[in-house]
C-alpha positions as CSV (number, residue, x, y, z in Angstrom):
1,M,0.8,-21.4,3.2
2,S,3.8,-22.7,1.1
3,F,7.4,-22.7,2.3
4,Y,8.2,-20.3,-0.5
5,S,5.5,-17.8,0.6
6,D,6.2,-18.0,4.3
7,H,10.0,-18.2,4.3
8,V,11.5,-17.2,1.0
9,L,9.2,-14.5,-0.4
10,P,9.5,-12.2,2.6
11,H,13.2,-11.9,2.1
12,V,12.8,-11.4,-1.7
13,I,10.3,-8.6,-1.2
14,D,12.4,-7.0,1.6
15,V,15.3,-6.7,-0.8
16,A,13.3,-5.8,-3.9
17,C,11.2,-3.1,-2.2
18,R,14.2,-1.2,-0.8
19,G,14.7,0.2,-4.3
20,V,11.6,2.4,-4.1
21,D,12.6,4.3,-0.9
22,D,12.3,7.7,-2.7
23,T,8.5,7.3,-3.1
24,R,8.2,6.1,0.5
25,R,10.2,9.2,1.6
26,H,7.9,11.4,-0.4
27,I,4.5,10.1,0.8
28,V,4.8,8.4,4.3
29,P,5.9,11.5,6.3
30,R,2.6,13.1,5.5
31,A,0.7,10.6,7.7
32,T,-0.8,12.0,10.9
33,G,-2.8,10.8,13.9
34,R,-3.9,7.2,14.1
35,V,-2.5,5.5,11.0
36,L,-3.5,2.3,9.3
37,E,-0.8,0.8,7.0
38,I,-2.2,-1.7,4.6
39,G,0.2,-4.6,3.9
40,M,2.9,-3.5,6.2
41,G,5.2,-6.3,5.0
42,P,8.8,-6.0,6.3
43,A,8.0,-2.6,7.8
44,L,10.1,-0.6,5.3
45,N,8.0,2.5,5.9
46,L,8.7,2.8,9.6
47,P,11.7,5.1,9.3
48,Y,9.7,7.7,7.3
49,Y,6.9,8.3,9.7
50,D,7.0,11.7,11.5
51,R,7.1,10.7,15.2
52,D,5.8,14.2,16.2
53,R,2.6,13.7,14.1
54,V,1.8,10.0,14.4
55,E,0.0,8.6,17.5
56,L,0.1,5.0,16.5
57,V,0.3,2.7,13.5
58,W,-1.9,-0.3,12.9
59,G,0.1,-2.6,10.7
60,L,-2.2,-4.8,8.7
61,E,-0.3,-7.8,7.4
62,P,-1.8,-11.3,6.9
63,S,1.6,-13.0,6.3
64,E,3.2,-14.5,9.4
65,G,6.5,-14.6,7.5
66,M,6.3,-10.9,6.7
67,R,5.5,-10.1,10.4
68,R,8.6,-12.1,11.4
69,K,10.7,-10.2,8.9
70,A,9.5,-6.9,10.4
71,A,10.0,-7.8,14.0
72,G,13.5,-6.4,14.4
73,R,12.6,-3.1,12.7
74,I,9.6,-2.7,15.0
75,T,11.6,-3.5,18.1
76,D,14.1,-0.8,17.1
77,S,11.4,1.8,16.4
78,D,10.0,4.2,18.9
79,L,6.6,4.1,17.2
80,D,3.5,2.4,18.8
81,V,2.9,-0.4,16.2
82,R,0.0,-2.7,16.6
83,W,-0.2,-5.8,14.3
84,L,-3.5,-6.7,12.6
85,G,-3.0,-10.2,11.2
86,A,-5.8,-10.0,8.6
87,P,-6.1,-9.4,4.8
88,G,-7.0,-6.0,3.3
89,E,-10.5,-7.2,2.4
90,E,-11.3,-7.8,6.1
91,I,-9.9,-4.9,8.2
92,P,-10.5,-5.7,11.9
93,L,-11.2,-2.2,13.0
94,D,-14.3,-0.2,13.7
95,D,-15.7,2.4,11.4
96,D,-14.2,5.9,11.2
97,V,-11.1,5.2,13.3
98,A,-8.1,6.0,11.1
99,D,-6.9,9.5,10.4
100,T,-4.6,8.3,7.7
101,V,-4.4,5.1,5.6
102,V,-1.0,4.3,4.0
103,L,-1.0,2.1,1.0
104,T,2.5,1.5,-0.6
105,Y,3.2,-1.3,-3.1
106,T,0.3,-3.4,-1.7
107,L,-2.8,-2.8,-3.9
108,C,-1.0,-4.8,-6.6
109,T,-1.1,-7.9,-4.5
110,I,-4.4,-7.8,-2.6
111,P,-6.7,-10.5,-4.3
112,D,-9.8,-8.2,-4.3
113,P,-8.6,-4.6,-4.5
114,E,-12.1,-3.2,-4.8
115,R,-13.2,-4.8,-1.6
116,A,-10.1,-3.7,0.2
117,L,-10.6,-0.1,-0.9
118,A,-14.2,-0.3,0.3
119,E,-12.9,-1.4,3.7
120,I,-10.4,1.5,3.7
121,R,-13.2,3.9,3.2
122,R,-15.2,2.3,6.0
123,V,-12.4,2.6,8.6
124,M,-11.1,6.1,7.5
125,K,-12.4,9.0,9.6
126,P,-14.4,11.8,7.9
127,G,-11.7,14.2,6.8
128,G,-9.0,11.5,6.7
129,H,-6.6,10.9,3.9
130,L,-5.4,7.9,1.9
131,L,-1.7,8.2,1.0
132,F,-0.6,5.9,-1.7
133,A,2.4,4.9,-3.8
134,E,1.6,2.0,-6.1
135,H,3.0,0.5,-9.3
136,G,0.5,-0.6,-12.0
137,E,-0.6,-0.5,-15.6
138,A,1.5,1.8,-17.8
139,P,0.0,4.3,-20.3
140,D,2.3,3.3,-23.2
141,D,0.9,0.7,-25.5
142,G,4.1,-1.3,-25.9
143,V,4.8,-1.5,-22.2
144,R,1.2,-2.2,-21.4
145,A,1.1,-5.1,-23.9
146,W,4.2,-6.7,-22.3
147,Q,2.7,-6.2,-18.8
148,H,-0.4,-8.2,-19.8
149,R,1.7,-10.9,-21.5
150,L,3.9,-11.3,-18.4
151,D,1.5,-10.7,-15.6
152,P,0.5,-14.4,-15.1
153,I,4.2,-15.4,-14.7
154,W,5.0,-12.3,-12.6
155,T,2.1,-13.0,-10.3
156,R,3.2,-16.5,-9.6
157,L,6.8,-15.6,-8.8
158,A,6.1,-12.4,-6.9
159,G,3.6,-13.6,-4.3
160,G,0.4,-12.5,-6.1
161,C,1.7,-9.1,-7.3
162,H,0.0,-7.8,-10.5
163,I,1.6,-5.3,-12.9
164,T,-1.6,-4.6,-14.8
165,R,-3.8,-2.9,-12.3
166,P,-4.9,0.7,-13.2
167,I,-4.3,2.2,-9.8
168,P,-5.8,5.7,-10.1
169,D,-9.0,4.2,-11.7
170,L,-9.3,1.7,-9.0
171,I,-9.0,4.3,-6.3
172,E,-11.5,6.7,-7.9
173,S,-14.0,3.9,-8.7
174,A,-14.0,3.0,-5.0
175,G,-15.4,6.4,-4.1
176,F,-12.3,8.4,-3.4
177,R,-11.4,11.8,-4.9
178,L,-7.7,12.2,-5.9
179,E,-6.5,15.4,-4.3
180,E,-3.0,15.0,-5.6
181,I,-1.4,12.5,-8.0
182,E,1.9,12.1,-9.8
183,S,2.6,9.2,-12.2
184,G,5.7,8.2,-14.0
185,Y,8.4,5.6,-14.5
186,Q,10.7,4.8,-11.7
187,P,14.2,3.3,-12.3
188,G,14.0,-0.3,-13.2
189,P,12.3,-2.6,-15.8
190,K,9.4,-0.6,-17.3
191,I,7.0,-3.4,-16.9
192,S,7.0,-3.0,-13.1
193,A,8.2,0.6,-12.8
194,Y,5.1,2.8,-13.6
195,V,4.3,4.3,-10.2
196,S,1.4,6.5,-9.1
197,T,1.8,8.4,-5.8
198,G,-0.8,10.7,-4.3
199,V,-3.4,11.7,-1.8
200,A,-7.1,10.8,-1.9
201,V,-10.1,11.6,0.3
202,S,-13.5,9.9,0.5
203,D,-15.7,11.4,-2.3
204,E,-18.6,11.7,0.2
205,Q,-16.3,13.8,2.5
206,S,-15.3,16.1,-0.4
207,V,-19.0,16.8,-1.1
208,D,-19.7,17.5,2.6
209,D,-16.8,20.0,2.7
210,S,-17.9,21.9,-0.3
């Protein structure tokens, strides 16, 4: 791993991602039980978990630099946080163990999002929920054209983050059903500010419940 990725990028992401606290505040408190957070990064979600509803949080984060950045926040937290130093495509948990999976501003960066979503389905309990807040491809032709022009540069500078991924389509194609979804532009440059937030369940589970 490069010096930039391990030492500089964690600080850049920590500062940049504080600007989306409203979406974290909206989605993270809905987590319950045994929670898996994908791409925990600098642990910016920790203040928003409901301590009365959460048993523990598995923090999946492959970057040692990010885990170092999060250390102070985890020490100061009263949550039971257990690090999983692995990528989203290889979640080191058994099947059907997570009541809730939290995915905030991470699916844009995972190299193989389809495989990661398949892993999320595997570890999520029947009846569990995927809570997500992710930026991605915009619906407006002009904005979307600029996203695709700038994505190669953006990806190199932002640690692998993509601004062109169609988030709702990716989630549904992985076998989830969207129970709730809100999409729109957040404050900031439009090329990176189209955000989708919502709740999804495994499509198999939704059929079983019907």
